[in-house]
N, C-alpha and C positions, 0 to 999 in steps of 0.2 A: 823456573829459571833454566832447567836442563843441565844443572851442574851437580846433581846428586850422585854420589859415588855408588849408589846401589841400583841405579836405573839402567838396566841392560835391555834396551828397547830399540826400536827403529831397525837400522841395518847392523847394529852392534852384534846381535847374536850370530849372524853369518860370518863376520870377520873373526869373531871369537872362536867359533867352532872350527872353521877351515884354516885360519892363519895361526892361531895360538894353540888350539887343541892338540894337534899332532906333535908340537914341539915341547910345550911345557906341561900339558895335563895328562896325556895318554899313558905314559909309563907309570906315573904315580897312580893313575886310575886302576891299572892292572894290579898294582901292589895292594891298594886299599880294598879292592874287591876280594882278593885272595884272603886277606886278614878277616874280612867280614864273613866270608863264606866258610871259614874254617870250622865253625861249630855247627854247620848244617842248619841254620835257622829256617823256620818255616814261614815266618812273616817278617819282612824286611822293609824298613822305611829309609828313604834317602831324602835328606833336606838339602836345599841349595843345589838341586840336581843340574841346573843350568841346561845345556844343550844335550844332556844324556851321555856324556863321555864316560862317566863312571857307571851310569845306569846300564849301558850296554855291556860293560865288563862284569858288572854284578850279575846280570841275567845269565851270562855265559858261565859264571863261576858257581852259581847257586844250584841246589838240587832242582830237578825238573818240576817238582810239585810245590816249590816255594812260591809265595805270593810277594811280589815286589811293588811297592808304592813309591813313586818318584814325585817330589814336590819342589816347587820353586816359587819365589815371590813374584817373578816376572813371567807372565804367560808367554810372551814371544820366545823366550828361551825354550820353554816346554814344547812349543810348536815344532821346533827343530828336533827336539829329543824324540817326539812321537814318530818321526820319519825313520828312525833307526830300528823300528820293531815291526814284526809281522803280526797279523791277527792271531790271537790264541797264545801269545807268549807269556801271559799272566803278568803283565805290567800295567799298573794303573797310574795315570798322571793326574795331578791335582794342584791347583794354585793354593799355596799355603804360606803363612808367615811362621818362620821357625821359632819366634818368641810367643806365639799363640797358636799352637797346633790344633787343628780341628779333629782330633782323634780321642777316643776314650782311653782311660787309664789302662796300662798293661796290654796295649794292642799289638805290640811288636816284640819279636825276639832279638832283633838287631837293628841298630840305627847307624847310618853312614853319612858323613858330611865331609866332602873334600873341598878345602879352600873356601869355605863359606862363613865360618865363624867370624872372621875379621869384618864382615859386612853387617853383622847383626847389631842393631842399635842397643840391645840389652843382652849382653853375653850371659850374665848370670841367669836371666830368665830363660834364655835358650837352653841352658844346661838343665835347669829344673824342669822345663817342658820335655826335654829328651828323657829325663829320668822318669817323669810321670807316665809317659806313653810306653815305656819299656817294661816288659814283663820281668818278674824276678828270674835271675839267672841269665838275663840278656846282656848284650854288650853294645856299647857305643864306641864307634871307631871314627875319629875325626882327624883331619890334617890341617896344618897352617903352613904358610911360607916362613922360612927363616928370614933373617934380616937382609937389608940391602947389601951388607958386607959379603954374604954368601950367595946372593942372587944379583949379580952385577947388571943384568938386563933391566931390572927394576930401578936400580940406582941411576943408570944412564938415562933411561926414559924420563925419570923424574927431573934430572938435571937439565936435559936437553929441552924439554917442554918449558921448564922454568925460565930458560934464557930468553924465550920469546915474550915472556910476560913478567919482567923483573919486579914490577910494582905489585903484582897479584898472581904469583905462580900457581898453576893448577896443582891441586893436592891429591888427585886420584891415586898416584903411585905411592903415596904414603900409606894408604889404607890396606892394600893386600899384605903388606909386610909389617903391620902394626901389632901382631900377636906373636912375635918371635921369642918373647921371654917365656920360658917354660913354667916358672913358678906361679905366676898369676893364673894360668889356665889350670894347673894342678889344684890350686886352692879353690877355684870356682867349681871344679868337678867334685872335690871333697865336700864343699858346702852344699852342693846339690844332692849329695847322698851317695855318690859313686865310690866304689872300692876297687881294689886290685888294679891300680892304674899303671899301665905300661907306657913307656915313652921311647920312641925310636927316631934318631936323627938320620935322615937318608940323603946322602949326597950323590948326585949323578952328573954325568956329562951328556950334553945334548949336541947333536950335529945340526947345523943350520944349512940345509941344502940351498936355500935362497934367502940370503940375509935381507935383501930389500923387501921381500914379501913378509918376512917376520917383523921388520920395522913398521911396515904398513899396518899389520894387524895389531902391533903394540900401540898404535895411535887410534885406529878405527875400531878395534875389537873390545873396547871397554868404555866407560863413561868419560875417559880423558877427552874423547872427541867432542862430547857435549860441553865439557868445561872450556875447551878451546873455542868452540863456536859461540858460547855464551859471552866470552870476553871480546870476541870480534877483532878485526883488523889484521889477522894473520891467516894466510892460506894454509890449511892443515898439511898440504903437500910439502910445504917448506919444512915443516917439522919432520915429516917422513924422510925427506932427503937428508936433513941434518942427523937424524937418528941412524939412518943407514950408514952414513960415514963413521959415526962413533962406534956402532956395532962392528963394522969391518975393522976398525982400528983396534978394538978390544979383543974380538973373537977370531979375526981372520976371515977369509972368504973363499968360497969354492972348494969344499964347504967350510964354514966356520965351526968352531967348537966352543961350547959355552957351559960353564959350571952352573949347577942349580942345586938348591938344598931345601928340603921340607922337614917338618917335624910331625910325626904321627902319634896320636894318643889313643890308647885303648882303655876303656873303663867298664867295670861290671856293676850291675845292680843285683844285690844279694836277694 
């Protein structure tokens, strides 16, 4: 049907990487890469690596000899990620499902997952899989978006898209913000066997140099566009125009300024 919230295919990866990446992902990528590299791990796994925004930051932050393996469920995302690296940079790319990792036990010293957990169909299994492939003494660093309350771009995109389909509003923008409650994630990590759990709530401000461009990416850079097309009867450009107006109203323009908030978890395997 093309309305799956996890299907980042077609032209979505390009819009995601170029339109959303610099605004909402890049600074958080720098932060999570720094956290993951702090213990100088020799073998690092990234799950839900997407278009390599974190992967690039990780490679820059890790020791030269470290081996980095980047995985994602959607091969078209990894195709873009590969273009960000030169031969010999010790980065391997592999299609993989985070709830059924194709790696041996204790294969990695660190695991990183930025804004991916929300899309995993079995979150408990994803945590147990991370624990399994992590070596004793290793750390799992993951991040999720906080709620719509603290990420108004997500709330506005959800509301604007919904206005065009009142009988059957697209639900994509519910998914990325669905893991904002800290306690359930903490409990899942503990149940998987993790210890020494750290939690950081990171609030930042983003500049929007081109609000219309960001609005376009917010429609075309994720499976919302597939959900719109599956419903039919509405030109996606109308949604982009409406979203641009709402973003300008909320954040200003030339440039706009937008608050954004994420939660980062760090957990150890003893």
